[in-house]
C-alpha positions, 0 to 999 in steps of 0.5 A: 528477076528470077533468083537463082540459088548460088551453089557453095562448095565446102571442100578443102582448099587446095592452098596450104600455109604451113609456116613455122613461127620463124617464117611467119615473122620474116614473112611479115618482116618482108612485107613491111620492108616492101613499103618503099613500093607503096607507102602506108601514111599514119596521120599524114606522114609516111612510115618512112618518114616516121623511120627517118625521124626516129632514127635521125636518118637524112635519106628514107630507108629501103627494102630490108633497111626499114626493119631489121627484126620484129622487135623494131618492127 
């Protein structure tokens, strides 16, 4: 087996993420509000179930109903 050295490029990435803190918070909220697409479980309970218990809801929250702001998240 021949060991071929790998070449690594140290050039600048073509991607740039320059978000203001408010945009970062907004993106974080949007990411967490997608939980209805792929639930996350904590100690065997989905985050939706935990929210339902905390807010005394009868139906699971969806989309932007999950978290209204960063304080709630």
